[in-house]
Phi, psi and omega in degrees: 000162182246132172233169181240120179249114183050045177071009177253131180289130179231136177261129181231162171293149177304146177062029176289150177264170176298320178300319178294322176299312180299321178296316179297325179278358182056046183242125177292140179286351180292131176072021183249142168238143182234132171236139173247113188059228181273001188256124173282132182257118179299143184298334178290351178257357186298330179285341184253330187291116181270127176284153177241157179306138178070011174301144175256110185258128174253118180252119182243130179250128175289140178229159176256153178168178181201000000 
């Protein structure tokens, strides 16, 4: 199936979870926030939350700076 991560098309296996998406993207879950459409998904649900075709995923990474 195809989902969109920060407006970029990504192909995943059907019924993939957010954790599986992060693994495929080789992205550490530390300092990350995930929203699907307008909904922020708590990190304790990432192993269970199943993505659906055409989901729009917003991946936000915390950064330091000043």
